[in-house]
N, C-alpha and C positions, 0 to 999 in steps of 0.2 A: 895256550895263553890264558884263556878261561880259567883252567885249573890252577895256573899260578896266581891269578887275582884272586881267587877263592881261598887258597892257602894263604896268602897274604892277610886277608881278611879275617881268618881264622886266628892267623898268629897275632894280630893287632887287637883285634876286639874279644876273641874268646877269655883271654887271661883275665882282662879288665871284668867282662860277665862273671868269671867264676869267684873273681876276688870280691865284687860286689855281693854276690850271693852268699858265700861265705861268711862275709861279715855280717850280713843280716842273719845267718843262722846263728852265729855266735851270740849276736844282740838278743835273739830269742830266747836262747837257751839263758842267757843272763839274766833275762826279764823272769824268766821262769821260776827262778830264785825269791821272787819277790811275792808278798802277799798284800792286799788293798792297793793293788797297782792302778795308777790313772794312766797306762801307756797306751791309749786305743788306737793312736796312730801307726803301732808299730804291729804292722800286718805284711807281712812278706808277699810276694807275688811278683810276676813276670813284667819286667820292665820298671819296677819300682827299686829306687836305691833307697836304702838306710840313711843317706844324708837329707831325705825328706821326711825322717821321722822327727817327733817332737824331742828337743833336748839332745841332737846327735849333731856335732859340728864338725865340719869338714873342710879340708884345704884340696880342693879338686874333688877328687873322688875318695881321697884318703881320710879315714876317721881320726881327727886330732882331739876330739874331746867330747864328754858325755856330762851333760848340764841338767840334772834332773834335780831340781829345787824345788820345796814347797808343793810336792805331789802327793802327799799322806802314804810313802811307801814304806812298807815293813818286812820283816822276813829276815832272812840270812844272806848277806850277800856273797854271791859264788863269784869269785876273781877268775877262776879257771878259764872260762870262756873269753875273757878279755886279753887274755895271752895271745890270742890270735890277732888282735888288733895292733900290729906292729907300730903305727904312727901315733898311737893313744898319748898324749902329752898332759890332759888335764882330767880330772873328773870331780864333780860336785855333786854331793848328795845332802845339801843344808836345808833344814827346815822339813825334815821327815820323820819317820817315828822308828828308825832302826834303832835295834838295841842289841846286847851282846858284846863281845871284844870286839876289839878293831879287826876289820877284814884284812886279809893277807895281800893289800895293796903293794907290800913290798917286794912281791912278785914281778911287779912292773916297774922295772929299774929305769925306765925312760920317762917316768912321771915327771913334770915340771910343777904340776902344782895340784893339791888334793884340799878340797873342802867337805869337812865332815860337821860342821859347827850345826848346833840346834838339832841333836838328835839325842837317844837314850844310849849310846855306847858306853859301855862301862868295863871295870875291870882294869887290872895293869897292862900296860904296853911295854912289851920286853925292851931291856936296854939296848939291844943290837937292832931293833925293829928297821932303823932308818939307816944303816950301815951301807946297805945296797943300792940306797936311792941317791947316788951322788949328784944327779941332775935336780934336786927338788930345790924350788925356790920359793914356793909359797905351801904352809901348811897351817891350816886352819881345823881346829879341833874344839872350838870354844864352845861352852854351854852343852857339855855331856855331863857322865858320870866316871870319868875315868880316875883312879886311883892309883896309889904308889908314888913312885919317883919318876920325876921327868926323864924320859931317856936320854943319856947322855948323846948317843947317837945323832939325835936331832940338832944338839948343838955343836956337831962337828961339820954339818955339812956346808962345804965351801961356797954354794951360790946361793945360800939362804937369804932372801930378802924380807920374808913376812913370817912370824911366828905368833900365833893366837891361841892361847893354851885358857884364858880366861873361864870362870865358871865351872870348874870341874872340883874334884877332889886329891889333886895332887899334895903330895907332903914331902918333908924332908927339904934338903938344901937345893939351890938351884945351882945345876951344872954350869961351869964357865962355858964362855962362847969362844969358840975356836978362830971365827973370822968376824971380829966386830966391827970392821969397817965395811962390811957388805950389808948387814942387818938395817933395815929401814922402817920395819913397822913391827912393834913387840908388845904383847900384852898376857901378864900372867896372875892377872887380879881375879878377887874371889876364889882363891884355894886355901891350901891349910900350910902353905910353905914356910920354912923357917931358916934362920940363919944369915949370915953377911951377904948381902946382894954382890955379886962378882962386879970387879972394876969393869969388865969389860961390857957390862949392862948398866952402868950408872948414867949413861948420856942419856936414857930415856927417863921420862918424865913420873911424877910420884902416881898418876893414875893408872901406870902400867902394873903397879906391884900393889895397888889398895886391896883391903880385905884379906891380907896375909897377916895376921897378927904377929907372927913371930919372926917378921923379916927385920934386919936393922941395917944399919950403914946408909950410905948416898944412894937414892934420894929420898928415902922416907922421914929423914930427920931423926932418925932414932939410932943412938949410939949402942954400938955393939960390946957387951961386956963379956969378956973372955971367962971370967969366973963365975958367972951367973948359970944358975941351972935351967935347964931347957924351960920353955914356956908349958903351962897348963897342958894336961893330957887332953884338951879340947883340941888343940891344934893338930893332934893325930887323930882324934876323933871324927872319923867319917859321918857319923851320925848327928854330928853338931845340929844343934834347936835351928827350926826355920825362923824363931826370931832374931838370932846373933846372924844368919846368914841373910836374912832381909835388912838388917841394919847395915852391914857392910856393903850389900850390892846398893843400897841406898845411897851411901856415901860415895861409892865408886863413880856413881853416874850423875852426882850432883852438879860437877863442875861443868858449866857449859850451860846449865838450865838456869832458866829466868828466876832469879832470887825473888821470892814474894816475902816482902818484909813491910806488907803495907802501913802498918803504923808509923814505923819507924822512918821510912822514905816519905811518908806524908808531911812530915816535919820537915825532912831535908828538903824537899821540893820547896817548901814554903821559905826556907832558908835561903835557897838559891834565888827564888825572885824576891825576897825582901832584900837582900843583900845588894841587888840590883837598885832597887828604890831607893834605898837607903844611901848608895853611893851618889845616887844622882840629886838627892837631897843635899848631900853634904858638898856636891861641887855647886851647887846653886849658893849655898851658905859661904863659902869660900869665896865665889865670884864677887857676891856683895861686899864683903870684908875688904878685898883688894880694890873694889871700886871697877872690876872689869865688866865692860857694856859692849865686848867684841859680839856682833851679831851671830857671826860664826860658831863662837864659843859657846854662847847661850843655845843657839840652835842644837849644836851638837851633845851639850851634856846637861842642859837644865829643861828645857821646854820638852813637854811629853808628847811623844808620838800619837797622835788621834786619827780616827777616819776622816778622811776628807769627804765631803758631800759626794762627790762622784765615784766613790769608793763603792765596792759592792754591799758596803752595810745598808744604804738604800734599797729595801725591797722594790719590785716592780710595781709602779703605780702609787708609791709613797710621794707625797707632796714635799717638795723642797722648801721648807718653811725660814731656812735661812740663806743668806747668800756666803759664797764660797768661803770669803775670809772670815765672815761673821761666825761661821761653822767653827772653823779652826779657832778662832780666838776664844769663841763661849766654852770649846770643849777643853781647851788648854787650861783655861782659868779655872774649871772647875776640879781638874784633875790636879793641878798645881797647889790648889787648896787644900785637898784632901792629901797631897804627897804621894800620889798614885799615878804613874802613868799607864798606860795601856797597850793591849796586842793591837797589829794593824792586821785586819782581816785582808787576806789577797784572793779566798777562794770560799764562798760561803754556801758549797753544795752540803755541806754538813751541819749547817747552822752556825752561829755567831756565838762568841764568847770573849772573855777579857780575863786578864790576870787573877781578879777576884774569884773567877770560876776555877782557875788553875789551883789556886790557893786552897780552895774549899774539896778539892778533887781528892780521892783516893789514889795512891800512887805507888809504885814500885819501881827499883832500878831494873833496867834491860842489861845496861853494860855501859862500859869506859871504852873510849876508842880513842885515837891519836886526835881526833878532831875534838873530843870532849865527851860528855856523859850524856846518856840518853835515859828518860825516864818515861815510864806509860802512866797517864793521868786519866780517870774515869771522871767525867763531868757529872754536875748533877740531872742534866737532860738524858743521861745514859750513854752517850758518845765518849768513846774511848779514843784517846789521842797519843800519839808521842811527843814528847818534849825533847828536843835535842838543844845542849847548852853548848855553843859553838865557840871556840878560843882559836886565835890566829888569823881571824876573817875580817881584819881592820885595813885593807887595803882600800876599800871605798868609803866616801863620807856617807852620811846618812841618805841624801837625796840620791845618790848613784846606787847604794843597796837597795832602797826603796824601789827603785825603778826595776832592778834586776830582779828581786823577790816578786814582783808583781808581773813581771813576764812570765817567770816559772809558773805562778798561778793560773795563769791563762791557756796554758798547755793543755791539750786535749788528745791524750792517747791511751788506749787501754793496756798499754804495757809502760807506762811513766806515771810514777808518783809525784803528785803535785802538791805543794805545801799548802795549808789552809791559813796560817797566819805566821807573824813573826814579831819580836819585840828586840829593839835597836838600842845598843849601847856601844859606845866606841871599843872599848875592850873586848866584850863578847856580846854574843846574841842567842836568842832563843829562837828556833824555827821549830813549828808545830804542824805535824801532818797526820793523817790518818793512822790507827792502829790496825796492823795486820795480825789476827790471833796464832796464824800457823807460825809466824816469824820469817827468817831469812832462809834462803835456801841452802846457806851454810848450815845452819842448825838443823834443818830436816834432813841432809845428807850426812852429817857428822856427829850430830848430838843423840840424843835418845833415840834407841830403835823402837818407835811406837809404831801407831797405825799410820802417821802421816808421812812416815819413812817407808814403810811397807807398799804405800801406794805410789813410791816412785818406780814403777813400771818401765819398760823400754817407750811404750806410747807417750806417758805422762814427761818423761825425760826429754824427749823429743819435742812435746809441746811448749817445754819450758824453755829449751834452747831457741827455737822459733821466736817465741815472745821476746826472749833477750835481744835475739837479732833485729826482730822488728821495731823494738823500742829503741836500740841504739841506732839504727837508720833514721829514725824520727828526729833522736836529739842532733844526730849529725846535719839533718836539713835545718831545723831550727835554729841550731848554734853553728851555723857553716863557716862563719868568720874566724871562729875560735881555733885556737892552737890545739887545745884539747877538748873538744864538746862535751865530753863526759870525763875522762880523767880520772876515775875513781871507781871503774866496773871489776868488781869481785863479788863472790858468792854472799858475802855478808852484806852488800848492797843491793842485792835482789831480794826482795820480798816477796812472797809468796800466798795468793790469795785463797779463798775455800774452793775456787774450782780449779785451782792449781796454776793459775794466771801468774806469770813474773811481773812484778813491777820494778821499774829501775828507779834508784834512789841515790843523793849524793851527787848528783851530776852537775856540770858546769859551774865548780866550785872554784876554779883556777884564777879567773880574773878577781876574785873576791877576797882571796887568801894572798899573805905576805910569799913572797918567793922562797923564803927560809922554810915556810910551814907546807907550801905544796910539795916540795922536794922530800920533805920528811914523811908527810901523810897519802899523799895521792898514790895510787899504785900503779898510775901510767909512768911513774918516775923509777919502778922497778923493771922498766922494758932494758932490752940489751943496749938500745942506742943511747940511753941515758946515762946507765952503768959505764958505758964506754967512752962515749964523747959529749956527756952531758947536754943532749940535746933530745927534745920529745916533738911528736908532731901527731896529726891525725891517725897516722898508722900505729902510734902506740896504742889506742883505743883499740885497734883490730888483734894487737898482742893480747891485751886482757881478754877480749872475747875468746881467743884461743885458749888461754888458761882456764876458763870457765867451762869451755867446750869439753876439753879433758878431763876435768874436774868432775862434770856430771858423767861422762861415759866410764871412767874408772872407779869413782867412788872414792877417791885417794885425796887427802887435805894438801893442797900444793904448799911446800915450803917456800917458795916466792912470796905468800902472805905474810910470813913470820918475819919478825925483826930479828930473832937469834938464831935463825936458820939451823936450828938444834931439832925440831918437829916437823913432821909433813915429810913429805917426798918430793925431791926435785923432779917433778911431773914431766917438764920439757925434756930433759936427758933422759929419763926413766923411758918415754915414749918413742922418742927418736931412736933410741938404743934397740927396744924392742923390736920396732919396725923394721929397722935394718937388718936383724937378724932373723926376720919371718918370723915372728911370734906374737904378732898383733892379737892373736887369739888370748895370750895371758892379760892383757891390759883392759878388756873390758869386765867391768864389775861383775862379779859372780851372780848377783841379784838381778840381774836381767839377760845373763849370758845364754838362759836357757831357752830364749825365745828363739829358736833355730831358724825360723823363718825368715827373721828380721837381721841376721849375720850380715849379709851384705850391706845393708843400710847402716848398721852401727859401725861397720868399717869405713864406710863413706863419711860418715861425719868424724870419724877419728882423723880421717886424711885431711878434711876442712880444718879441723883443730890445729893439726900439724903446720898445715899450707900458713895459717895465722901467727904462730908463734915463731915463725923464721926469724933467725937473728938480725939476717939484715932487712932492715924496713923495705928497701927497694924490691926485696924479692917476696914481701909479704903480700897475701892476696888483699887486692882493693877490698873494701868493706862492701861496696854494692855486688861484688861478684860473691863473697862469702855469704851474703844475704839470699842471693839466688840459687846459689848451690844448696844452701840448708832448705830452702822453701822446696827444692826439687824431691828430698827425702820423704817417703811417706813409711 
């Protein structure tokens, strides 16, 4: 009997042990082909599984991924040892120093994702290279030195979701895409391509094609002339001057950046403010001509809004030399005589300022949103603020609006942005808040891949998710009676501090905006329950939280944010499908997936995100439970 048990033990355990050991041997042989390697954890030994090694991704005891990014690796990649890893599905060698021709990864026919961006690979890729890789879904070869034509075989992959070839030296025409309905992310900018853009790729934006001077047709807005000679030789010249290439690259990344036009925007901001003042003065004159003496009319349109004595305009210890009514009358009188109304300060932590200070400030446009425009203004005191010109927020009268914004100004939470001041007019308002130099989470995730983006490692992303969850929990406590305590949670409304703490902005606007405006503007109205039944609830905020979590974990821009639905990716459907097909590894942003020791926690956070975007709000995670589960992740 003992012999039988021993035999059973050998039968069950020994194959696993042998497999683990042989996998380790294969990886060590694979590692030996590198130079300047930084894989000190790759040390075989008794009882040590390669799944514990840095960058080795496992499902159970099967090695399913190698994510070796930003490790200063160089040399010639020997693919042969990887043939032993039968379950290998994903490889990433991004941001290393490999050079030479593309390795023979096409021997690994079961690969689903290959990431080789930001290396020094060069030479032509054989036209048939991808023919045997029918399972490939993601191909990232950007920022290398590949030359020649784009291989037709990559454009014929039946499951291709993402193709990134930007920043190389590919030339010639673009091969047509065989399965256009599958591809969701595509970029071939900054190459030397020419000819007409295939109709199968015309759905992608102009940024996907920038820097290819010889391309024509939709969407680059350059007509194709059949009889015209081919573009000048520099299209084919792989030694294009660095000046030309730098110009093209600057143009390609300019979209989405903050547009610094300080002088022009200074006047623009002045015009915005002056127009409000002018309109106020016109209203006053019209009322006088018509003999209008309605107190409500005068109050809403003519009398300037000035600081009441009890406001935080008075510093601690300052004597109150005027009565409450006298203060308002005096300030009103002086402001009316000068034709100038002023800001209402609701939070003086950053100091005090008025419209005159804003008009004298250096300014720049930050962007235009559905709610209105946003400007950055640098005051003479050195303080930089954001001025939002809000439209459609005309549901409340002046007193009710004042009470609401003052309530916002009293909020105290490290993950919630509080306003500093406001300016009221019936048709539009100015809301002023602190400026965050790093910008929004959306910009850092999807904008220029600079140092701020490079710092979005796994610990930082987890920190941001936790901060967002805490801030949302605080808002739901403070505005517990609201149908939508936040209502507009998305990555562009999450600002990032210098220490990568998230600050939630644009919250609790639903009661202040007209019903038609909120349905068009607030992201909570993109939730399944509103799209199907025209209903929203506090669970709609949970849906928005789930979208942001999935966006942070995948690095993908959700199509749910975009009104045209033509850009980004349906992140909910993509994540749910991948998880149902046991392909969760493919979801994690390659830039953080190499942190093998945290893989389990990454998957836990993905699962929380999925539970938050359940289409049925009754099955969606309660916010408190979502916050608790997020806090448990380390």
